[in-house]
C-alpha positions in Angstrom: 61.6 101.7 38.6 60.8 103.4 42.0 63.2 105.4 44.0 63.3 102.8 46.7 64.2 100.0 44.2 66.9 102.1 42.6 68.2 102.9 46.1 68.4 99.2 47.0 70.2 98.5 43.7 72.8 101.3 44.0 73.4 101.1 47.7 73.7 97.3 47.4 76.2 97.6 44.6 78.4 100.1 46.5 78.2 98.2 49.7 79.2 95.0 47.9 82.2 96.9 46.4 83.3 98.3 49.8 83.1 94.8 51.5 84.9 93.2 48.5 87.7 95.7 48.7 88.0 95.1 52.5 88.3 91.4 52.0 90.8 91.8 49.2 93.0 94.3 51.2 92.6 92.9 54.7 95.5 93.8 57.1 98.0 91.1 58.1 100.2 93.2 60.3 100.0 96.2 62.6 101.8 98.4 60.0 99.1 97.5 57.4 96.4 98.0 60.0 97.7 101.4 61.1 99.2 102.9 58.0 98.4 100.6 55.1 102.0 99.3 55.0 103.3 102.8 54.1 103.1 102.0 50.4 100.0 104.0 49.1 100.5 106.1 45.9 100.0 109.9 46.1 97.0 109.7 43.8 95.2 106.9 45.8 96.1 108.7 49.0 94.8 112.0 47.7 91.5 110.4 46.8 91.3 108.5 50.1 92.1 111.7 52.0 89.4 113.6 50.1 86.9 110.9 51.0 88.1 110.7 54.6 87.7 114.5 54.8 84.5 115.0 52.9 82.2 113.6 55.5 78.5 113.6 56.0 79.0 117.3 57.0 80.5 118.1 53.6 78.1 116.0 51.5 74.8 116.3 53.4 75.0 119.2 55.7 77.3 121.9 54.3 75.1 122.9 51.4 72.1 122.8 53.8 73.8 125.3 56.1 74.7 127.6 53.2 71.1 127.3 51.9 69.8 128.6 55.2 72.6 130.9 56.3 73.4 132.3 52.8 76.5 134.4 52.7 77.4 133.5 56.4 77.8 129.9 55.3 80.9 130.9 53.4 83.0 130.5 56.5 82.7 126.7 56.2 84.0 126.9 52.6 87.0 129.1 53.5 87.9 127.3 56.7 87.6 123.7 55.5 89.5 124.2 52.2 92.1 126.7 53.7 93.0 124.1 56.3 94.4 121.8 53.6 96.8 124.5 52.5 98.1 124.7 56.1 98.3 120.9 56.2 100.3 120.6 53.0 102.7 123.4 53.9 103.2 123.1 57.6 102.5 119.6 58.7 102.2 116.7 56.2 105.9 116.4 55.0 107.4 116.8 58.5 105.1 114.4 60.2 105.7 111.9 57.5 109.5 112.2 57.9 109.1 111.7 61.6 107.8 108.3 60.7 105.3 107.5 63.5 101.9 105.7 63.2 99.6 108.2 64.9 99.4 111.8 66.2 99.6 110.6 69.9 102.6 108.6 68.8 104.3 111.7 67.4 103.4 113.8 70.5 104.6 111.0 72.9 107.9 110.6 71.1 108.5 114.3 70.4 107.8 115.3 73.9 109.6 112.2 75.4 106.7 111.6 77.8 104.1 108.9 78.5 102.0 111.6 80.1 102.1 113.6 76.8 101.0 110.5 74.9 98.1 109.8 77.3 96.9 113.4 77.1 97.1 113.3 73.3 95.1 110.0 73.3 92.4 111.6 75.4 92.3 114.6 73.1 92.2 112.3 70.0 89.3 110.3 71.6 87.3 113.5 72.4 87.8 115.0 68.9 87.1 111.7 67.1 83.9 110.8 69.1 82.6 114.4 68.6 83.2 114.1 64.9 81.9 110.5 64.4 78.6 111.4 66.1 77.8 113.6 63.1 78.7 110.8 60.6 76.5 108.2 62.2 73.7 110.7 62.4 74.2 111.3 58.6 74.0 107.5 57.9 70.7 107.3 59.9 69.2 110.2 58.0 69.9 108.6 54.6 68.6 105.2 55.6 65.5 106.6 57.2 64.3 108.2 54.0 65.6 106.0 51.2 65.3 102.6 52.7 62.2 103.6 54.8 63.6 102.5 58.1 63.7 104.6 61.2 66.9 106.6 61.9 68.0 104.4 64.8 67.8 101.3 62.6 69.7 103.1 59.9 72.5 103.9 62.3 72.8 100.3 63.3 73.0 99.1 59.7 75.8 101.7 59.1 77.6 100.5 62.2 77.7 96.9 61.0 79.0 97.9 57.5 81.8 100.2 59.0 82.7 97.6 61.6 83.2 95.0 58.9 85.7 96.8 56.7 87.4 98.9 59.4 88.0 95.9 61.7 89.0 93.5 58.9 91.1 95.7 56.7 92.4 98.4 59.1 94.0 101.4 57.3 94.8 99.2 54.3 91.2 98.2 53.8 89.9 101.7 54.6 92.3 103.4 52.2 91.2 101.5 49.1 87.6 101.5 50.2 87.8 105.3 50.5 89.2 105.6 46.9 86.0 103.9 45.8 83.9 106.0 48.1 85.4 109.2 46.7 84.4 108.2 43.2 80.8 107.4 44.4 80.3 110.5 46.5 81.7 113.0 43.9 79.6 111.5 41.1 76.5 111.5 43.3 77.0 115.1 44.3 77.8 116.4 40.8 75.2 114.6 38.7 72.1 116.2 40.4 73.9 119.5 40.6 74.4 119.5 36.8 70.8 118.3 36.2 69.3 121.1 38.3 71.7 123.8 36.9 70.5 122.9 33.4 66.9 122.8 34.5 67.0 126.2 36.2 69.5 128.2 34.2 70.3 126.2 31.0 74.0 126.1 32.1 75.5 122.6 32.7 78.2 124.0 35.0 76.6 124.5 38.5 79.2 127.1 39.6 78.3 129.3 36.6 74.6 128.4 36.8 74.4 129.9 40.3 75.3 133.3 38.9 73.3 132.9 35.7 69.9 133.9 34.5 66.7 132.0 34.7 63.8 131.6 32.3 62.3 135.1 32.9 65.7 136.8 32.3 66.5 137.7 35.9 69.5 136.6 37.8 69.0 133.5 40.0 70.7 135.1 43.0 68.6 138.3 42.6 65.4 136.1 42.5 66.5 134.3 45.7 67.2 137.6 47.5 63.7 138.8 46.5 62.1 135.5 47.7 64.0 135.7 51.0 63.1 139.3 51.8 59.4 138.7 50.9 59.3 136.0 53.6 61.0 138.3 56.1 64.5 136.6 55.9 67.7 138.6 55.4 68.9 138.9 51.8 70.6 135.6 50.9 73.7 137.4 49.6 74.2 139.5 52.7 75.9 138.3 55.9 74.7 138.9 59.4 77.7 137.5 61.4 80.1 139.9 63.0 83.6 140.2 61.4 85.3 138.8 64.5 83.1 135.7 64.5 83.6 135.1 60.8 87.4 135.3 61.3 87.3 133.1 64.4 85.2 130.4 62.8 87.2 130.4 59.6 90.5 130.2 61.6 89.2 127.5 63.9 88.1 125.3 60.9 91.5 125.9 59.2 93.7 125.0 62.1 91.3 122.3 63.2 91.7 120.7 59.8 95.5 120.8 60.2 95.1 119.2 63.7 92.5 116.4 62.9 94.1 113.0 63.8 92.2 111.0 61.2 93.3 113.4 58.4 97.0 113.6 59.6 97.4 109.8 59.8 96.7 109.6 56.1 100.1 111.1 55.4 101.9 108.2 57.2 100.5 105.9 54.5 102.7 107.1 51.6 106.2 105.9 50.7 108.2 109.1 50.7 108.1 112.5 52.3 107.5 114.3 49.0 104.5 112.0 48.4 102.9 113.4 51.5 103.0 116.9 50.1 101.9 115.7 46.7 98.9 113.8 48.1 97.9 116.8 50.2 97.8 118.9 47.0 95.8 116.3 45.1 93.4 116.0 48.0 92.8 119.7 47.9 92.0 119.5 44.2 89.6 116.6 44.7 87.9 118.4 47.6 87.6 121.6 45.6 85.3 119.9 43.1 82.6 119.4 45.7 83.3 122.6 47.7 83.0 124.9 44.7 79.7 123.2 43.8 78.1 123.3 47.2 77.2 127.0 47.1 75.4 126.4 43.8 73.5 123.4 45.2 72.5 125.5 48.2 71.1 128.2 46.0 69.2 125.7 43.9 67.8 123.9 46.9 66.7 127.1 48.8 65.0 128.5 45.7 63.2 125.3 45.0 62.1 124.9 48.6 60.6 128.4 48.9 58.8 128.1 45.5 57.5 124.6 46.2 56.3 125.0 49.8 55.7 128.6 50.9 52.1 129.6 51.1 50.9 126.5 49.3 47.9 124.3 50.2 49.1 121.3 52.3 46.8 118.9 50.5 48.4 120.0 47.2 52.0 119.4 48.5 54.2 117.4 46.1 55.1 113.8 46.8 58.6 114.7 48.0 57.2 116.6 50.9 55.0 113.7 52.1 58.0 111.3 51.7 60.3 113.4 53.9 57.5 114.2 56.4 57.4 110.6 57.4 61.0 110.8 58.6 60.2 113.7 61.0 62.9 115.9 59.3 60.4 118.2 57.7 56.9 119.0 59.0 54.3 121.7 59.5 52.0 123.1 62.1 48.9 124.8 60.7 48.7 127.6 63.3 46.1 129.7 61.6 44.0 126.7 60.3 43.8 127.9 56.7 45.2 124.7 55.3 48.2 126.5 53.8 51.9 126.3 54.9 53.2 129.7 56.0 57.0 129.7 55.6 58.2 133.0 57.1 61.1 134.3 59.2 58.8 135.2 62.2 58.9 132.1 64.4 55.4 133.0 65.9 53.8 132.8 62.5 56.1 130.3 60.7 54.4 126.9 60.2 57.3 125.0 58.5 60.0 123.0 60.3 62.9 122.0 58.1 66.0 120.0 59.3 68.7 121.6 57.2 70.5 118.2 56.9 67.9 117.1 54.3 68.5 119.8 51.8 71.0 118.0 49.6 69.3 114.7 49.9 65.8 116.1 49.1 67.0 118.5 46.4 66.7 116.0 43.5 63.2 115.1 44.6 62.2 118.8 45.0 63.5 119.3 41.4 61.6 116.2 40.2 64.7 114.5 38.8 64.7 110.9 37.7 64.5 108.1 40.3 68.0 106.9 39.6 69.5 110.3 40.4 67.6 110.5 43.7 68.9 107.0 44.6 72.4 108.0 43.5 72.4 110.8 46.1 71.5 108.4 48.8 74.5 106.1 47.8 76.8 109.2 47.8 75.6 110.4 51.2 76.3 106.9 52.7 79.7 106.8 51.0 80.6 110.2 52.5 79.4 109.3 56.0 80.9 105.8 56.1 84.3 106.8 54.7 84.9 109.4 57.4 83.4 107.2 60.1 85.8 104.4 59.2 88.8 106.8 59.4 87.8 108.1 62.7 87.2 104.7 64.1 90.7 103.7 63.1 92.1 106.7 64.9 90.2 105.7 68.0 91.2 102.0 67.9 94.9 102.8 67.1 95.0 105.4 69.9 93.7 102.8 72.4 95.7 99.8 71.1 99.0 101.3 70.0 99.3 104.4 72.1 97.8 103.2 75.4 97.9 99.5 75.6 101.2 98.9 73.7 103.2 102.0 74.6 101.9 102.7 78.1 100.4 99.7 79.8 101.9 96.6 78.1 105.1 97.4 76.2 105.8 93.7 75.7 102.6 93.0 73.8 103.2 91.0 70.7 102.3 92.2 67.2 99.4 89.7 67.0 98.2 90.8 70.4 98.3 94.4 69.4 96.4 93.7 66.2 93.6 92.0 68.2 93.6 94.9 70.7 93.2 97.3 67.7 90.2 95.3 66.4 88.5 95.0 69.7 89.0 98.7 70.3 87.3 99.4 66.9 84.3 97.3 68.0 84.0 99.3 71.2 84.4 102.6 69.2 81.7 101.6 66.7 79.2 100.9 69.6 79.9 104.3 71.2 79.7 106.0 67.8 76.3 104.3 67.2 75.0 105.6 70.5 75.9 109.1 69.5 74.3 108.6 66.1 71.1 107.5 67.8 71.2 110.3 70.4 72.8 113.1 68.4 73.9 116.4 70.1 72.9 118.5 67.1 72.6 118.6 63.3 75.6 117.1 61.5 77.7 120.1 60.5 77.3 121.8 63.9 78.7 118.8 65.7 81.5 118.5 63.1 82.4 122.2 63.5 82.8 121.7 67.2 85.2 118.8 66.6 87.4 121.2 64.5 87.4 123.6 67.4 88.5 120.9 69.8 91.3 119.8 67.4 92.4 123.4 67.0 92.4 123.9 70.8 94.4 120.8 71.6 96.6 119.3 68.8 97.5 122.2 66.5 99.8 124.1 68.9 101.5 121.0 70.1 102.2 119.8 66.6 103.4 123.1 65.2 105.7 123.8 68.2 106.9 120.2 68.1 108.0 120.7 64.5 109.3 124.3 64.4 110.5 125.0 67.9 113.1 122.5 69.0 113.3 123.9 72.6 109.6 123.2 73.2 109.5 120.8 76.2 107.0 118.2 77.4 105.7 120.3 80.4 104.8 123.2 78.2 103.1 121.0 75.6 101.1 119.0 78.1 99.9 122.0 80.0 98.9 123.8 76.8 96.9 120.8 75.5 95.1 120.3 78.8 94.2 124.0 79.2 93.3 124.4 75.5 90.9 121.5 75.3 89.4 122.1 78.7 88.6 125.7 77.8 87.0 124.7 74.5 85.0 121.9 76.2 83.7 124.4 78.9 82.7 127.0 76.3 81.1 124.4 74.1 79.1 122.9 77.0 78.1 126.3 78.3 77.0 128.1 75.1 76.1 125.2 72.7 74.4 122.8 75.1 73.5 125.2 78.0 74.9 122.7 80.5 75.6 125.4 83.2 72.6 127.6 82.3 69.4 125.6 82.2 69.9 123.2 79.3 69.4 123.4 75.5 66.3 125.6 75.8 68.4 128.4 77.2 71.0 128.3 74.4 69.3 131.0 72.3 69.2 133.5 75.1 73.0 133.0 75.8 74.0 134.4 72.5 74.5 137.9 73.9 76.9 136.4 76.5 79.3 135.0 74.0 82.9 135.9 75.0 84.2 138.6 72.6 81.1 138.0 70.5 82.5 134.6 69.3 80.2 131.6 68.7 81.1 128.1 70.0 82.0 127.0 66.5 84.7 129.8 66.4 85.9 129.6 70.0 88.5 127.0 69.0 90.6 130.0 67.8 90.7 131.6 71.2 91.4 128.3 72.9 94.2 127.7 70.5 95.8 131.1 71.2 95.5 130.3 75.0 97.1 126.9 74.4 100.1 128.5 72.6 100.5 131.2 75.3 100.3 128.7 78.2 102.7 126.3 76.5 105.3 129.0 75.8 105.1 130.5 79.3 105.4 127.1 81.0 108.2 126.2 78.6 110.1 129.3 79.5 110.2 128.5 83.2 111.0 124.8 82.9 114.0 122.8 81.6 114.9 122.4 78.0 114.2 119.1 76.2 117.0 116.6 75.9 119.7 117.2 73.3 118.7 114.1 71.3 115.1 115.3 71.0 116.3 118.7 69.7 118.4 116.8 67.1 115.4 114.9 66.0 113.5 118.1 65.5 116.4 119.6 63.5 116.4 116.4 61.3 112.7 116.4 60.4 113.0 120.0 59.1 116.1 119.3 56.8 114.9 118.9 53.2 118.1 117.4 51.9 117.8 113.7 51.5 114.1 113.8 52.2 113.4 111.0 49.8 112.8 108.3 52.4 111.2 108.7 55.8 113.4 108.7 58.8 112.1 106.8 61.8 113.3 107.3 65.3 
């Protein structure tokens, strides 16, 4: 059977499964819509958290970044996995014991202020929409190649699917759908990795194959270093980023992970406080399976790309190249008219344009794997993008319905009315997410990395101080969040999108002007430090929080009797 037919079969089966689960687990109350009724097991929650976390950026784009950035791409591995250690130790159990539905709910109650709640909602919306833009873009890329529709149509199909199970099932439907999506995406990522590892090195374990020897007896990484330097690129195993930028990006991704509202809300879905910590540990284990394999996939993809394409006759290009060329995500410009594709580091001579988001998706085709394996990767990419998109859309809808409409504008709203408001908010969120997917601000992982910076700059200090510093007051927290996210937004718009300096064309020339030599992806670390500093200074010169709020903070940190969540 053809790749397209296999894709229709596998994507059709997985989509039917997701929709069936959504119908079976549809939400009948606001508690089921927001936190799945609070009765999810640690194992199911760990798998759902892993799927929620491993977005299109992890599945589609991370290995693509590493394949082009080489050693420098390690910051994503360190930051995104390290963040879960922070989450498990510093946040998950305490937030679960506090017993609120959402992050803005926690901030509104902890800082005894509607203003704090509104600021937190605005931050959650900015972070979530920035993040979801990358997911919808990932959906469009998968559909455009494997179902042979244009990217915009692919985004619209993805919107309809997400809308169905997010609006119908809420967190309950999303949780059990994400368990299925984790199984699909991890199988889809590992199978081609194992195939290619055996093909290139004879070792079925990709992590070992990456450091193994190939047919001629040389080490694979040595060969890739040689191929890279021949084309004028830096050695694959050497980094070019400055130490401070590596530290800043890693830190921003770590604390951004611990501040992402769609990840944090998962820990409100378990029965007990200890289950929150357990599910965070399980999620890290499930995530590590993909994250330890991604560097190997990157090495295999990069080596195969160079050997297949560089300095080859265009007319003799393999079928995979022509297939992907129709999507516009890979292409060439024969500058010297010799009929060959020159793939070199020098941009004036280079004739190949590659969107790094295609590397994982195209890898099985480049390696000439069976059609069903190629189709499986498409199903996995869709599972990764849709699972995270659904979680983000729920954060957006719950922020609007529960935190704004119910708790600020209309406290007397009935449960049924709130449920309808949540569903209508999800519809609006899907439409805006679709717009960003059709008009993306950058490649998937770059957009997602910025979302982490925004989360680090806004939520992390407010949550940490809210848990561990009982004298932290509302004025300090609000000022810190506003200053932190404003600073991050300014830096992002200036240096990532060139808003103040002549547009996107000027971005490359602005690199020398980065503050402290830190890239936009890493600036969330600086904005977070500023948030902490501003919050503590303002707190020092304003009144202490009420005694009952300080008692609540004391209570959520007491481990004794932590079996059941305490709600205030």
